[in-house]
N, C-alpha and C positions, 0 to 999 in steps of 0.2 A: 318467793321466787327462787332463792338459792337452793331451798329444799327440793323444789320441783326439778331443778336442774340436776341435783345429785341423784334423785330417783330415776330420772331419765337415763342417766349414765349407768346406774346399776342395772336397769332394764336392758340396755344395749349389751352390757357385758354378759348378762344371763343368756341373751339370744345368741351371742357369739359362741358361748360354751355349748349350748344345745345344738346349734348348727354344725359346729366342729365335730361333736360326737356322732351326728347323723351321717355326715359326709365322709368321715374317716373312721369307720368302725374297726374294732379289733377282731382278728380272726380267733375263734374260740380255740382254746387249748384242749385237745382230746387226749385222754389218758390211753396208755397202751392196752388196757383191758376194757376199753369202751367197746360195747357190742352194738352193732347197727345191723338191723335186718329190714329188708324190703320184700313185701309180698306183692307180686305183680300178676294181673290177669287182664284179659281183654277178649274181644270177639265173642260176646254172649248175647246175641239179639233175640234168641228164642228161649222162652221160659217153659218149664214143665216137661222138658224132654225126658223120655224114659231111657233107662239103661246107661245114661251118661250123667256125670255130675253137672250141677248147675249152681244157681245162687244159694240154695239152702246148704249145699256142701261147702261152698266158698265161705259162707258165714261161719260154719263150724270150724273150718280151717283157721280163719282169722281169729276166732276166739282162742284157739289153742296157742297160736303164735303170740298173741297179745298178752297172754298170761305168763309168758316166760319172764323170769326174773332177770334184772340187770341188763335188759336188752331194750333198745329203742326200736320199736317195730312200726314201720310205715306201710300203709296199703295204698298202692298206686294202681289206678284202673286205666287201662290203655284205650278205652272207648271202643269204637267200631261196633256199637251195640244198639243204638237207638232205632235201627232198621237194618234189614227188612225182616218182618215177621207178620203173621196174620193179625196179631193184636196191635202192633205199631201202625198198621194200615188204618186202624180205627182211632187210636189215641195219639199217634205221632211220637211214640216213645215215652209218654208220660209215665207208664208203668215201670219202665226200666229205671228212671230217676227215682221213683218212689221206693223201689226195692234197694237201690244203691244207698238211699238215705238211711236205710236200716243197717247197711254194711259199713257205713261211715268211712268212705275212702278219704285219704288225706288230699288227694287231687285226682282229677280225671283228664285224660288227654282227648283232644278233638281229632278225629279222622274225617275223611270225606263222607263216610256213611252218616256222620252226625248232621250233615247237610241234606239228608234225603228229603226233608220237607222244607228245605230252604232256610235262609238266614233268620227270618223272624221267628220261626218255630224253634230253632235252636236257641235263640235269645230267651224265649219263654221257658224252655227246659232249664236254662242256666239259672233263671230266677226261682225255679221250683227246687233246685238242688241245694242241699245244706252243706255243700262242699265246693271248692273252687274247680271250675272247668277252664282248662288252659289251652290256648293256641298262640304261638309266638310270632307267626308270620302272616296273619290275616289282617287286611285293611278294609274297613267298610267305607265306601265312597260317600255315604250319606253323613255319617258322624265324623268322618276323617280321623277315625281311630279304630280300635278293635270292635268286633260285633258287640252290641250292647249286652252286658251281663258276663262276657267272657274276660278272662285275665290273660295278659301277654306272658307273664311269669308269676310265680308265687314262691314264697319260702314257707315251708311247714316245719314245725319244731316239736320235738319230744325230748324230755330229760336233758335239755341243753344242747341237743344236736339239731342243727339247722340244715334242711335239705332244700336246695333250690330246684325248681321244676321248669323245664323248657319242653315245648311240644311244637312240632312243625308238620306242615302239610306239603304235598307236592302240587304243582300247578295243574295237574290233570283233574283235580277236583272241580275246577271251573268248567271244563268241557264235559266231564262225566256227569255232573249234577246240575248243569245249566245255571250256574250261579251268576246273577246279573249285578248284584250290589257290592260284591267283595272282590278284592285283588289278593292274589297269593304272592307275597314278597319272597325274595331270594332266600331260600331256607338256610344256606350255609352262612350268609351274612347275618341273618336274624339270630342264629345260634351263637355266633361269635359275640355280637353286640349284647345279647341277653346274658350270656355267661359272664362277661366282664361286669355288667351291672350287678348281677347276683353275688359275685365275689366281693364287690365293693360293699354290698349290703350285709356281708358277714356269713354267707352260706358256707358250711363246712363241706358239703357234698353237692355236686351238680349232676342232675339226672336229665337225660334227654329221652323223651318218648316220641316215637315216630311210627308210621305205618306204610312207608314206601321204601323200597330197597335203594337208598341213597348210596352212592359210591364213595362218599367221603367219611363214612362213620369211623373206619379204622384210623384215618388221619386225625380226626377230632380227638380220639382217645389217646393216640400216641403223643400228640402235642398238648395233652392235658387241658384242652379247651373245656371238656366236660369229663366227669369221672366215671360215668356209667351210662350206657344206652340200653333201651329196652324196646322190643318190638315183637309182635306175633305175626309170623310170616310163613304159615304152612304151605302156601302156594308157591312163593318164591323159592323155597328150599327144594321144591320138586322139579324146578326147571334146570336142565343140565348146564345152560350157559350163564346162569345167574351166579354172580360172585358175592357170597355172603360175607359179612364181617368176620375177621379172624382174631381180632383182639380179645384177650381174655375178659375184658370188662364189657364186652358186647353181649348182652343177653338176647337171644332169639328163641322164642317158643315156636317150635315147628309142628305142634299138634294143638288142635282145638280142645276145649274143656280140660285144660291143664292150667296150673299156676306155676309161677317161678318163685322159688324160695332163695333169696339172695342175701349173702352175708358180706359185709364190708369190714375190713380190718385196717386200722391206722397204726403207724409206729410213731407216736408223739404227735407233733404238729402236722396238720394236713398239707404240708408243703409239697409232698409227692402224692401221686395218685394212690388211692386205697387198693389194697389187695382184695379182689372180688372172687368169691366162690359161689356157685349157684347150682341148683338142681331143679328139674321140673317134676311135678307130682300130679298125677291124675286126680281130678276133683272127686271122682267116684270112690276114691280110696278113703275119703273122709265121711263121717256120719252126717246125716241131714239135720240141720238146725230146725227145731220144731216151729219156732216163731216165723222165720223166713219161709219155711215150707208152707205154713198156713197162709202167709201173704201171697205166695205164688199160687196156691190152690184157689184162693179167692178170685184171682184174675182168670185162671184157666177154667174154673167152673162157669163163670159168666160167659167166657168165650165158647166153651163146649156146648152150652145151650143153643148158641147160634150156629155153630159149625158142625156139630155131629149129626147133621141131617144127611141120610143116604141119597145120592142123586143118580148113580149109574153103576153098572156092572162091567168089569173089564172082560172083554171078549178075546183079547190077544195080548200076550206079554209085551211090555214096553218099559223103557227106562228114561230118566231125565238126568242122567249123570252129568256133572259139570263139564267134564272134558268133552262129552258128546255134543251138548247144546251149543258149545262155544267153538267147535272145530269141524263139525260135519253135519250133514242132514240128519235130523232127529224126528222120529215118528210123532211124538207128542207135539213138538213144535210145529210140524206140518198141520196137525189138526187145529192148533190154536190159530195159525195163519189162515187156514181155510175158513174157519168160523168168522174171523175178522173180515175176510173178503166178502163172504156171503152176506153178512150183516150189513155191510156198507154198500153192497151192490156194486163192487169195484171190479176193475179189470185184473188187478194184481194186489198182493198184500206183502208187507215187509215188517218183520219185528226183529229185535236184537236178541240173540241167544241169552244174554245176561238177564233178561226179564224173567227167565225160568229158573227157580232157585231150589226146587225140591231135592235134587241130587239123590234120587232113590230109584228103585226098581219096583214094578208092579206085575202081578201074576194073573193069569187068566182065572176068572171066577171071583176075583177080589171085588168087594163092594166099596165103591168110592164115596166119600163124603164131601161136604162143602169144605171141610178142613183140608183135605188133600189138595184140592184145587187152590184154596187160599194160600197154602204153603208153597205151591208151585208158582203162583202168580201173586206175590205178596205186595207188589207196588200198586199205588193208586193211579196206574196208567189209564188214560182215557182214549177213546177211539178218535182218530183224526183222519180226514180224507183230503188228499191233495191232487192237483193236476201236475203231472210230471212228464217230461219228454224222455224219449228213449236214451238220449245222451246223458241226461241228468240221472236216470236210473242206473246206468252203467257206472257213473261216477260214485253214486251212493254204494253200490255193491262192491266196488273196488275198495272203498273205505272199510266196509265190513270185513273183507278178506285180508286187509293189509296187516293185521296183527294176529293172524292165525297161529303163529309160532308161540305166542304168549297166552293163548286161549283166553283172550279178552272178551268182555261181554258184548262188544260191538259186532261179533260174528253174525251174519244175516241168516234168518230163517224165513222162507218165502212161500207164497202161494201164487199159482198161475205163471210162475217164472221157472225156467230151466237154465242153470248156470254150469258151465264147465270152466275150471280154473286150474292154474299151475302155480302152486305155492313156492316153487323154486325160482320163479321170476321175481323181478324187483316189484316192491309194493307199488300199487297204482297201475300196473300193467299185467295183472295176473289172470284176468278173464280172457279165455280163448274162444268161448262161444256163449251167446246170450240169446235166449228165445223167450217169447211171451205166448203162452198157450200154444206152444208147438211151432210158432212162426218166428222167423228171424226178426230181431228187434229193428224198428225204424227209428233212427236217431232223432228225427225231427217230429215224429208223431207224438201227440199228447195222450197220455194214459191216465186212468183214474186209479190212484194208489190209496189203499187203506193201510194205515199204520197207527202208531200211538202218538199222543201229544208230545211225549218225551223226544222221540225221533223227529217229529215234525218241527220241533223247535231247535233242532240241531244237536241233540244229545248224542253222546258216544262218537263224536266226530262226524256225524251226518249233517254237516253244515249246508250241503247242497239242498237238503229238504226244507231248510228254513227259508230258502228263497223261492220255493214253489208256492203257487197260489193255493189258498185254503178253500175247501168246499164246505159250506154249511150243511150240517146233518139234519137240521130241522128240529133239534131238541133245545129246550131252554138251557140245559147243561149236558154236554156229551156224556154218554154212559161209560162206566169203567169196563175195561177189557175183561177183567175177571168175572164181572156180572154177566156180560154177554156170553162168555164161554160156559159158565155154569148153567144158564138158561137153555143154551143149545143142547148140551149133553143130557140135561134133565129131561128134555122132550123126547130124546131118543132112548133114554134109560140104558144105553150101552156106550162103551168107549173102547174102540179097537183100532188105534192109529197105525198107519203103515208107511213104509218108505217107498218112493217111486222116482228116484233119480232126479231130484230137483237140484241138488248140489253135488256135482261130480268132480272129484279130485283126479286129474288125469293120471297121476302116479299110482292111484289105488284102483283105477278102473281097468287096468291092463291085466 
């Protein structure tokens, strides 16, 4: 009995020592000549692009950096890549995870694009990944924790250097992607809480990855809450009123298909923020890695067999530039909306400009393929038909025009509707004239509206549509908009969209 008592005491003492070492870890001592490099890349949803660098070039760059002596090199992937693309519309981003497994990132950040196919699909991608996928401010109402498979934070280590990873989303992910099961927690509070926990766990360097232009980034760095922030924001940097981070430890890539090469220097113990120097490099400046190139070719070859089918000839020049489809009447968008209205036998049709993603120009005589249309309409949006009153339609269109200054994806593209608007007026009161098929709108009359399931369920701020009665199409499963559009132009064998004053900005019409 006495021996058992002594053994129990010894066991308790061992437990105390172990727990003490876990809860009060020592901060690693970094030598002055310790070299730390971080390679950062993101926003790469489309594989096999010509004339620009992609995953094969990124793989080659990583091999070069990882072979540098006496340097701890980390690869952090900023996400924003599981969608949209023609291939992700088929496999929901599985191929991106497969390719990234070959590149072996130390961690990947979650952006709202990773939720393109909703929470459960992202959970599946996380279990397919051989690397941690991190989001620090997402709460799943079902599990009362993070989305299954995702990590709230992670510490990755190389050669004794420990890097703590934090990743946050903006609450717009909920409305933009119709997320029903998750809540986006306060990002600044999540960062502060996560940073404190990672410091206590012995992280030498704290890195924050994000994809929204948060106003508090400089403050976080100045107060040494985190040591380094990374984002890819080519769109935000082009807006004149956007204030980008000024702190030298804030890395912002302002071009796509680039990587950031970041070097951190410490002078002794990391009690002060590291000195950060970084440069951006075009991926196409690196050679192509043959193994990853073969992997990409395997995916693109299978996709080519499906998508390289010619379907129509362009009879009139047109474009689908991002700034156009999100801020003004666009000829291609007109044709998509017209096709939707005709298919549904509706009075009017409404789509959001953000559904069109090609961002390119087409010339007369060009032969279009299924690939062209799949790249223009990469989302799995399905046809939906609603009953809507004139007043509800005006409310929906006001929502679409409310963010025209930011060229947001909610900008409306329409069929059977003529809108005159004044962007200088306060949001919600910008429409000065609204007609349906040439006649003044009747606020109380019910109209038959063709749209997409995304908007019908309240996506992109079109909450008013979620309250409108749905009309059954008579299909077991509603068809996808891209399939309806491809079938329509294939029958005509031509495509020559035109503008006809459906969306008129009063300041540009004078």
